N, C-alpha and C positions, 0 to 999 in steps of 0.2 A: 308500172311495168318498167323494168330496167333493161337496157341493152348493153352488151359488152362484147369485145372482140375475143377471138380465140386465145391469143397470147396472154391477155389479162385474165382470162378464165383459168388458165393453167396456174397462174400465180396466186389467184384469190379464190380458189375452189372452196376452201373451208368456209370462208366468209359468205360466199354465194349460197352454199348449202344452208347456212344459218338463216340467211334472208328468206330462202325458199321455205324452210321449216316454219317461219313465222307468217307465211301466207303470201309472200311476194312471188311474182312470176318474172322469170328472166329469159331474155332472148339472146342467144349467142349468134353473133354476126361473123360471117366468113366472106372476105373480099367485098364488104359493104352490103351483103345480102343476108337475110335471116337464114340460119342453117339449122338451129335447134331451139327448142323451148323447154325450159326447166320449170315444172310446176309442182306444187305440193301433192303428196300422195293422197288419194281419196280414202275415206274411212273404210275399214274392213266390211262393215255391215251398214245397211241403210234402215233406219227406223221408219216404218210406215205408220201413218196415223190410224187410230182405232176407228173403224167404220161400223162397229156392231150396232150402234143406234140407227144409222142410216139403213142398214140391212133389215133391221127389225121394223122400220117404218114402211118398207116397201110391201105392196100387196103380193100375195102368192101368185106365181105364174099360172096362167090357164093352160099352157101347153109346154112341152119340153123345148129346150133350145134347139135340139136336133130337128124336131118337127117344124119349128119356125123357120129354120134355115132351108129345109126341104121345100116348104111352101114358097119362100122367096125365090128359090132357084126355079121352081116350076112356073111361077108367074113371069119370070124374065125370059124363059125359053119360048113361051107360046103367046 
């Protein structure tokens, strides 16, 4: 993580953006205190792992989720 003050940020913005694009995080300081953080942009989509084998290995539910929640609520109330 790199820290830089505001005046140097103005002068070196293009180089700072190149560093951020390569994965670096930059903290911009104002009057000796952190004022902003520049980080790389997150990817547009998140790839979730395939869980089809796990779902196939689970036994079928004996009751619906709604009925299970109702039963839990009733148990808590009384």
